PDB file of N, CA, C and O in Angstrom:
ATOM      1  N   UNK A   1      86.216  98.735 114.546  1.00  0.00           N
ATOM      2  CA  UNK A   1      87.398  99.749 114.776  1.00  0.00           C
ATOM      3  C   UNK A   1      88.155  99.492 113.308  1.00  0.00           C
ATOM      4  O   UNK A   1      88.404  98.373 112.859  1.00  0.00           O
ATOM      5  N   UNK A   2      88.430 100.592 112.738  1.00  0.00           N
ATOM      6  CA  UNK A   2      89.580 100.609 111.542  1.00  0.00           C
ATOM      7  C   UNK A   2      90.836 100.056 112.197  1.00  0.00           C
ATOM      8  O   UNK A   2      91.027 100.012 113.413  1.00  0.00           O
ATOM      9  N   UNK A   3      91.702  99.624 111.214  1.00  0.00           N
ATOM     10  CA  UNK A   3      93.301  99.264 111.589  1.00  0.00           C
ATOM     11  C   UNK A   3      94.240  99.648 110.439  1.00  0.00           C
ATOM     12  O   UNK A   3      93.899  99.396 109.284  1.00  0.00           O
ATOM     13  N   UNK A   4      95.261 100.173 110.675  1.00  0.00           N
ATOM     14  CA  UNK A   4      96.333 100.391 109.660  1.00  0.00           C
ATOM     15  C   UNK A   4      97.413  99.301 109.847  1.00  0.00           C
ATOM     16  O   UNK A   4      98.152  99.227 110.829  1.00  0.00           O
ATOM     17  N   UNK A   5      97.418  98.393 108.698  1.00  0.00           N
ATOM     18  CA  UNK A   5      98.428  97.584 108.789  1.00  0.00           C
ATOM     19  C   UNK A   5      99.542  97.892 108.025  1.00  0.00           C
ATOM     20  O   UNK A   5      99.498  98.465 106.936  1.00  0.00           O
ATOM     21  N   UNK A   6     100.661  97.465 108.664  1.00  0.00           N
ATOM     22  CA  UNK A   6     102.265  97.852 108.265  1.00  0.00           C
ATOM     23  C   UNK A   6     102.776  96.855 107.618  1.00  0.00           C
ATOM     24  O   UNK A   6     102.771  95.771 108.202  1.00  0.00           O
ATOM     25  N   UNK A   7     103.301  96.924 106.374  1.00  0.00           N
ATOM     26  CA  UNK A   7     104.215  95.902 105.803  1.00  0.00           C
ATOM     27  C   UNK A   7     105.620  96.402 105.973  1.00  0.00           C
ATOM     28  O   UNK A   7     106.181  97.269 105.303  1.00  0.00           O
ATOM     29  N   UNK A   8     106.167  95.606 107.138  1.00  0.00           N
ATOM     30  CA  UNK A   8     107.532  96.445 107.439  1.00  0.00           C
ATOM     31  C   UNK A   8     108.590  96.122 106.563  1.00  0.00           C
ATOM     32  O   UNK A   8     109.654  96.709 106.761  1.00  0.00           O
ATOM     33  N   UNK A   9     108.514  95.211 105.522  1.00  0.00           N
ATOM     34  CA  UNK A   9     109.429  94.982 104.433  1.00  0.00           C
ATOM     35  C   UNK A   9     109.388  95.932 103.427  1.00  0.00           C
ATOM     36  O   UNK A   9     110.350  96.004 102.664  1.00  0.00           O
ATOM     37  N   UNK A  10     108.428  96.682 103.291  1.00  0.00           N
ATOM     38  CA  UNK A  10     108.107  97.887 102.281  1.00  0.00           C
ATOM     39  C   UNK A  10     108.744  99.180 102.862  1.00  0.00           C
ATOM     40  O   UNK A  10     109.565  99.872 102.260  1.00  0.00           O
ATOM     41  N   UNK A  11     108.212  99.440 104.235  1.00  0.00           N
ATOM     42  CA  UNK A  11     108.654 100.521 105.017  1.00  0.00           C
ATOM     43  C   UNK A  11     110.119 100.989 104.994  1.00  0.00           C
ATOM     44  O   UNK A  11     111.031 100.329 105.490  1.00  0.00           O
ATOM     45  N   UNK A  12     110.294 102.295 104.321  1.00  0.00           N
ATOM     46  CA  UNK A  12     111.813 102.916 104.188  1.00  0.00           C
ATOM     47  C   UNK A  12     112.212 103.746 105.293  1.00  0.00           C
ATOM     48  O   UNK A  12     113.332 104.257 105.304  1.00  0.00           O
ATOM     49  N   UNK A  13     111.275 103.944 106.344  1.00  0.00           N
ATOM     50  CA  UNK A  13     111.508 104.972 107.275  1.00  0.00           C
ATOM     51  C   UNK A  13     111.350 106.500 107.132  1.00  0.00           C
ATOM     52  O   UNK A  13     111.797 107.304 107.949  1.00  0.00           O
ATOM     53  N   UNK A  14     110.618 106.843 105.929  1.00  0.00           N
ATOM     54  CA  UNK A  14     110.541 108.171 105.729  1.00  0.00           C
ATOM     55  C   UNK A  14     109.771 108.864 106.740  1.00  0.00           C
ATOM     56  O   UNK A  14     109.965 110.076 106.844  1.00  0.00           O
ATOM     57  N   UNK A  15     108.878 108.267 107.550  1.00  0.00           N
ATOM     58  CA  UNK A  15     108.242 108.868 108.641  1.00  0.00           C
ATOM     59  C   UNK A  15     107.095 109.707 108.064  1.00  0.00           C
ATOM     60  O   UNK A  15     106.777 110.637 108.806  1.00  0.00           O
ATOM     61  N   UNK A  16     106.406 109.611 106.942  1.00  0.00           N
ATOM     62  CA  UNK A  16     105.609 110.698 106.430  1.00  0.00           C
ATOM     63  C   UNK A  16     104.184 110.063 107.375  1.00  0.00           C
ATOM     64  O   UNK A  16     103.367 110.816 107.905  1.00  0.00           O
ATOM     65  N   UNK A  17     104.137 109.063 107.418  1.00  0.00           N
ATOM     66  CA  UNK A  17     102.658 108.538 108.287  1.00  0.00           C
ATOM     67  C   UNK A  17     102.750 109.297 109.748  1.00  0.00           C
ATOM     68  O   UNK A  17     101.779 109.918 110.179  1.00  0.00           O
ATOM     69  N   UNK A  18     103.858 109.211 110.401  1.00  0.00           N
ATOM     70  CA  UNK A  18     104.099 110.060 111.683  1.00  0.00           C
ATOM     71  C   UNK A  18     103.806 111.376 111.500  1.00  0.00           C
ATOM     72  O   UNK A  18     103.232 112.015 112.381  1.00  0.00           O
ATOM     73  N   UNK A  19     104.153 111.894 110.385  1.00  0.00           N
ATOM     74  CA  UNK A  19     103.842 113.679 110.069  1.00  0.00           C
ATOM     75  C   UNK A  19     102.510 113.796 109.795  1.00  0.00           C
ATOM     76  O   UNK A  19     102.025 114.882 110.113  1.00  0.00           O
ATOM     77  N   UNK A  20     101.722 112.939 109.263  1.00  0.00           N
ATOM     78  CA  UNK A  20     100.426 112.885 109.202  1.00  0.00           C
ATOM     79  C   UNK A  20      99.516 112.712 109.811  1.00  0.00           C
ATOM     80  O   UNK A  20      98.447 113.292 109.621  1.00  0.00           O
ATOM     81  N   UNK A  21      99.786 111.665 110.900  1.00  0.00           N
ATOM     82  CA  UNK A  21      99.044 111.477 112.053  1.00  0.00           C
ATOM     83  C   UNK A  21     100.077 110.982 113.026  1.00  0.00           C
ATOM     84  O   UNK A  21     100.545 109.848 112.923  1.00  0.00           O
ATOM     85  N   UNK A  22     100.413 111.772 113.914  1.00  0.00           N
ATOM     86  CA  UNK A  22     101.375 111.611 114.931  1.00  0.00           C
ATOM     87  C   UNK A  22     100.743 110.917 116.090  1.00  0.00           C
ATOM     88  O   UNK A  22     101.420 110.251 116.874  1.00  0.00           O
ATOM     89  N   UNK A  23      99.546 111.054 116.200  1.00  0.00           N
ATOM     90  CA  UNK A  23      99.087 110.400 117.490  1.00  0.00           C
ATOM     91  C   UNK A  23      98.529 108.968 117.067  1.00  0.00           C
ATOM     92  O   UNK A  23      97.788 108.382 117.855  1.00  0.00           O
ATOM     93  N   UNK A  24      98.899 108.327 115.713  1.00  0.00           N
ATOM     94  CA  UNK A  24      98.634 107.023 115.578  1.00  0.00           C
ATOM     95  C   UNK A  24      99.714 106.055 115.509  1.00  0.00           C
ATOM     96  O   UNK A  24      99.600 104.867 115.811  1.00  0.00           O
ATOM     97  N   UNK A  25     100.753 106.619 115.103  1.00  0.00           N
ATOM     98  CA  UNK A  25     102.001 105.718 114.937  1.00  0.00           C
ATOM     99  C   UNK A  25     103.304 106.004 115.894  1.00  0.00           C
ATOM    100  O   UNK A  25     103.667 107.113 116.284  1.00  0.00           O
ATOM    101  N   UNK A  26     103.751 105.087 116.101  1.00  0.00           N
ATOM    102  CA  UNK A  26     104.955 105.161 117.193  1.00  0.00           C
ATOM    103  C   UNK A  26     106.279 104.613 116.112  1.00  0.00           C
ATOM    104  O   UNK A  26     106.144 103.700 115.297  1.00  0.00           O
ATOM    105  N   UNK A  27     107.463 105.348 116.314  1.00  0.00           N
ATOM    106  CA  UNK A  27     108.441 105.085 115.553  1.00  0.00           C
ATOM    107  C   UNK A  27     109.781 104.448 116.249  1.00  0.00           C
ATOM    108  O   UNK A  27     109.877 104.480 117.476  1.00  0.00           O
ATOM    109  N   UNK A  28     110.599 103.991 115.612  1.00  0.00           N
ATOM    110  CA  UNK A  28     111.794 103.654 116.238  1.00  0.00           C
ATOM    111  C   UNK A  28     112.589 104.589 116.082  1.00  0.00           C
ATOM    112  O   UNK A  28     112.204 105.689 115.685  1.00  0.00           O
ATOM    113  N   UNK A  29     114.057 104.279 116.415  1.00  0.00           N
ATOM    114  CA  UNK A  29     114.988 105.714 116.559  1.00  0.00           C
ATOM    115  C   UNK A  29     115.646 105.781 114.783  1.00  0.00           C
ATOM    116  O   UNK A  29     116.453 106.597 114.340  1.00  0.00           O
ATOM    117  N   UNK A  30     115.155 104.940 114.242  1.00  0.00           N
ATOM    118  CA  UNK A  30     115.763 105.141 112.698  1.00  0.00           C
ATOM    119  C   UNK A  30     114.280 105.611 111.840  1.00  0.00           C
ATOM    120  O   UNK A  30     114.318 105.861 110.635  1.00  0.00           O
ATOM    121  N   UNK A  31     113.211 105.676 112.512  1.00  0.00           N
ATOM    122  CA  UNK A  31     112.174 106.481 111.830  1.00  0.00           C
ATOM    123  C   UNK A  31     111.043 105.226 111.157  1.00  0.00           C
ATOM    124  O   UNK A  31     110.205 105.549 110.315  1.00  0.00           O
ATOM    125  N   UNK A  32     111.152 104.013 111.588  1.00  0.00           N
ATOM    126  CA  UNK A  32     110.457 103.005 111.140  1.00  0.00           C
ATOM    127  C   UNK A  32     109.132 102.840 112.008  1.00  0.00           C
ATOM    128  O   UNK A  32     109.212 102.951 113.232  1.00  0.00           O
ATOM    129  N   UNK A  33     108.043 102.603 111.454  1.00  0.00           N
ATOM    130  CA  UNK A  33     106.950 102.495 112.408  1.00  0.00           C
ATOM    131  C   UNK A  33     107.031 100.985 113.000  1.00  0.00           C
ATOM    132  O   UNK A  33     107.396  99.997 112.362  1.00  0.00           O
ATOM    133  N   UNK A  34     106.646 101.015 114.244  1.00  0.00           N
ATOM    134  CA  UNK A  34     106.698 100.171 115.213  1.00  0.00           C
ATOM    135  C   UNK A  34     105.371  99.410 115.183  1.00  0.00           C
ATOM    136  O   UNK A  34     104.365 100.066 115.455  1.00  0.00           O
ATOM    137  N   UNK A  35     105.211  97.892 114.838  1.00  0.00           N
ATOM    138  CA  UNK A  35     104.300  97.133 115.021  1.00  0.00           C
ATOM    139  C   UNK A  35     103.729  96.631 113.730  1.00  0.00           C
ATOM    140  O   UNK A  35     104.214  97.031 112.671  1.00  0.00           O
ATOM    141  N   UNK A  36     102.791  95.833 113.742  1.00  0.00           N
ATOM    142  CA  UNK A  36     102.298  95.146 112.538  1.00  0.00           C
ATOM    143  C   UNK A  36     101.107  95.811 112.111  1.00  0.00           C
ATOM    144  O   UNK A  36     100.805  95.835 110.918  1.00  0.00           O
ATOM    145  N   UNK A  37     100.334  96.407 113.085  1.00  0.00           N
ATOM    146  CA  UNK A  37      99.220  97.189 112.872  1.00  0.00           C
ATOM    147  C   UNK A  37      99.034  98.010 113.958  1.00  0.00           C
ATOM    148  O   UNK A  37      99.604  97.803 115.029  1.00  0.00           O
ATOM    149  N   UNK A  38      98.244  98.968 113.757  1.00  0.00           N
ATOM    150  CA  UNK A  38      97.748 100.255 114.514  1.00  0.00           C
ATOM    151  C   UNK A  38      96.213 100.406 114.593  1.00  0.00           C
ATOM    152  O   UNK A  38      95.574 100.628 113.565  1.00  0.00           O
ATOM    153  N   UNK A  39      95.542 100.274 115.936  1.00  0.00           N
ATOM    154  CA  UNK A  39      94.150 100.732 115.849  1.00  0.00           C
ATOM    155  C   UNK A  39      93.731 102.103 115.636  1.00  0.00           C
ATOM    156  O   UNK A  39      94.402 102.962 116.210  1.00  0.00           O
ATOM    157  N   UNK A  40      92.829 102.448 114.978  1.00  0.00           N
ATOM    158  CA  UNK A  40      92.669 103.699 114.331  1.00  0.00           C
ATOM    159  C   UNK A  40      91.399 104.124 115.551  1.00  0.00           C
ATOM    160  O   UNK A  40      90.329 103.537 115.385  1.00  0.00           O
ATOM    161  N   UNK A  41      91.463 104.857 116.442  1.00  0.00           N
ATOM    162  CA  UNK A  41      90.283 105.386 117.140  1.00  0.00           C
ATOM    163  C   UNK A  41      89.186 106.082 116.434  1.00  0.00           C
ATOM    164  O   UNK A  41      89.334 106.691 115.374  1.00  0.00           O
ATOM    165  N   UNK A  42      88.092 105.957 117.073  1.00  0.00           N
ATOM    166  CA  UNK A  42      86.851 106.559 116.380  1.00  0.00           C
ATOM    167  C   UNK A  42      87.345 108.290 116.225  1.00  0.00           C
ATOM    168  O   UNK A  42      87.826 108.994 117.112  1.00  0.00           O
ATOM    169  N   UNK A  43      87.115 108.572 115.150  1.00  0.00           N
ATOM    170  CA  UNK A  43      87.293 110.075 114.793  1.00  0.00           C
ATOM    171  C   UNK A  43      88.666 110.240 114.181  1.00  0.00           C
ATOM    172  O   UNK A  43      88.937 111.371 113.778  1.00  0.00           O
ATOM    173  N   UNK A  44      89.430 109.439 114.069  1.00  0.00           N
ATOM    174  CA  UNK A  44      90.842 109.626 113.434  1.00  0.00           C
ATOM    175  C   UNK A  44      90.894 108.746 112.164  1.00  0.00           C
ATOM    176  O   UNK A  44      91.972 108.418 111.667  1.00  0.00           O
ATOM    177  N   UNK A  45      89.927 108.444 111.750  1.00  0.00           N
ATOM    178  CA  UNK A  45      89.906 107.531 110.500  1.00  0.00           C
ATOM    179  C   UNK A  45      90.444 108.739 109.162  1.00  0.00           C
ATOM    180  O   UNK A  45      91.065 108.358 108.169  1.00  0.00           O
ATOM    181  N   UNK A  46      90.120 109.955 109.367  1.00  0.00           N
ATOM    182  CA  UNK A  46      90.754 110.933 108.002  1.00  0.00           C
ATOM    183  C   UNK A  46      91.980 110.940 108.152  1.00  0.00           C
ATOM    184  O   UNK A  46      92.603 110.849 107.094  1.00  0.00           O
ATOM    185  N   UNK A  47      92.773 111.039 109.361  1.00  0.00           N
ATOM    186  CA  UNK A  47      94.243 111.009 109.691  1.00  0.00           C
ATOM    187  C   UNK A  47      94.719 109.829 109.188  1.00  0.00           C
ATOM    188  O   UNK A  47      95.655 109.873 108.390  1.00  0.00           O
ATOM    189  N   UNK A  48      94.210 108.714 109.530  1.00  0.00           N
ATOM    190  CA  UNK A  48      94.838 107.347 109.103  1.00  0.00           C
ATOM    191  C   UNK A  48      94.723 107.161 107.565  1.00  0.00           C
ATOM    192  O   UNK A  48      95.491 106.410 106.963  1.00  0.00           O
ATOM    193  N   UNK A  49      93.776 107.842 106.967  1.00  0.00           N
ATOM    194  CA  UNK A  49      93.673 107.693 105.481  1.00  0.00           C
ATOM    195  C   UNK A  49      94.864 108.711 104.795  1.00  0.00           C
ATOM    196  O   UNK A  49      95.467 108.426 103.761  1.00  0.00           O
ATOM    197  N   UNK A  50      95.023 109.666 105.405  1.00  0.00           N
ATOM    198  CA  UNK A  50      96.030 110.759 104.915  1.00  0.00           C
ATOM    199  C   UNK A  50      97.291 110.065 105.153  1.00  0.00           C
ATOM    200  O   UNK A  50      98.121 110.070 104.244  1.00  0.00           O
ATOM    201  N   UNK A  51      97.568 109.430 106.324  1.00  0.00           N
ATOM    202  CA  UNK A  51      98.711 108.655 106.518  1.00  0.00           C
ATOM    203  C   UNK A  51      99.175 107.713 105.513  1.00  0.00           C
ATOM    204  O   UNK A  51     100.305 107.770 105.030  1.00  0.00           O
ATOM    205  N   UNK A  52      98.130 106.677 105.137  1.00  0.00           N
ATOM    206  CA  UNK A  52      98.327 105.741 104.068  1.00  0.00           C
ATOM    207  C   UNK A  52      98.640 106.368 103.108  1.00  0.00           C
ATOM    208  O   UNK A  52      99.748 106.129 102.629  1.00  0.00           O
ATOM    209  N   UNK A  53      98.063 107.059 102.685  1.00  0.00           N
ATOM    210  CA  UNK A  53      97.958 107.789 101.232  1.00  0.00           C
ATOM    211  C   UNK A  53      99.491 108.400 101.159  1.00  0.00           C
ATOM    212  O   UNK A  53      99.983 108.383 100.031  1.00  0.00           O
ATOM    213  N   UNK A  54     100.336 108.957 102.259  1.00  0.00           N
ATOM    214  CA  UNK A  54     101.204 109.835 102.239  1.00  0.00           C
ATOM    215  C   UNK A  54     102.533 108.831 102.212  1.00  0.00           C
ATOM    216  O   UNK A  54     103.635 109.379 102.225  1.00  0.00           O
ATOM    217  N   UNK A  55     102.472 107.573 102.181  1.00  0.00           N
ATOM    218  CA  UNK A  55     103.568 106.875 102.302  1.00  0.00           C
ATOM    219  C   UNK A  55     103.804 106.177 100.699  1.00  0.00           C
ATOM    220  O   UNK A  55     102.955 105.576 100.040  1.00  0.00           O
ATOM    221  N   UNK A  56     105.009 106.422 100.380  1.00  0.00           N
ATOM    222  CA  UNK A  56     105.552 106.417  99.198  1.00  0.00           C
ATOM    223  C   UNK A  56     105.631 105.218  98.602  1.00  0.00           C
ATOM    224  O   UNK A  56     105.438 105.024  97.402  1.00  0.00           O
ATOM    225  N   UNK A  57     105.984 104.182  99.624  1.00  0.00           N
ATOM    226  CA  UNK A  57     106.365 102.655  99.482  1.00  0.00           C
ATOM    227  C   UNK A  57     104.845 101.970  99.303  1.00  0.00           C
ATOM    228  O   UNK A  57     104.793 100.873  98.745  1.00  0.00           O
ATOM    229  N   UNK A  58     103.791 102.508  99.699  1.00  0.00           N
ATOM    230  CA  UNK A  58     102.506 101.930  99.991  1.00  0.00           C
ATOM    231  C   UNK A  58     102.693 100.802 101.010  1.00  0.00           C
ATOM    232  O   UNK A  58     102.168  99.706 100.810  1.00  0.00           O
ATOM    233  N   UNK A  59     103.445 101.054 102.119  1.00  0.00           N
ATOM    234  CA  UNK A  59     103.735  99.820 103.224  1.00  0.00           C
ATOM    235  C   UNK A  59     102.516 100.044 104.102  1.00  0.00           C
ATOM    236  O   UNK A  59     102.427  99.218 105.011  1.00  0.00           O
ATOM    237  N   UNK A  60     101.525 100.988 104.053  1.00  0.00           N
ATOM    238  CA  UNK A  60     100.256 100.883 104.763  1.00  0.00           C
ATOM    239  C   UNK A  60      98.974 100.583 104.175  1.00  0.00           C
ATOM    240  O   UNK A  60      98.739 100.971 103.031  1.00  0.00           O
ATOM    241  N   UNK A  61      98.075  99.897 104.871  1.00  0.00           N
ATOM    242  CA  UNK A  61      96.805  99.771 104.081  1.00  0.00           C
ATOM    243  C   UNK A  61      95.921  99.849 105.351  1.00  0.00           C
ATOM    244  O   UNK A  61      96.282  99.395 106.436  1.00  0.00           O
ATOM    245  N   UNK A  62      94.707 100.475 105.125  1.00  0.00           N
ATOM    246  CA  UNK A  62      93.608 100.668 106.026  1.00  0.00           C
ATOM    247  C   UNK A  62      92.500  99.656 105.634  1.00  0.00           C
ATOM    248  O   UNK A  62      92.119  99.323 104.512  1.00  0.00           O
ATOM    249  N   UNK A  63      92.113  99.283 106.786  1.00  0.00           N
ATOM    250  CA  UNK A  63      91.143  98.180 106.782  1.00  0.00           C
ATOM    251  C   UNK A  63      90.423  98.522 107.856  1.00  0.00           C
ATOM    252  O   UNK A  63      89.472  97.825 108.209  1.00  0.00           O
TER     253      UNK A  63
END
């Protein structure tokens, strides 16, 4: 199963990942992604890749 890893030190809370793949990410009240990583369910890999590419800080990596 693919995973998206989140570097919380780089995240600035733009929530572009959530806009690209709202079913994958949970945000706190300030717009920051919650958790060190997110499991990507089968069939959602393209959404995860779009979310990773949309992060201006490159705080997300897909493995």
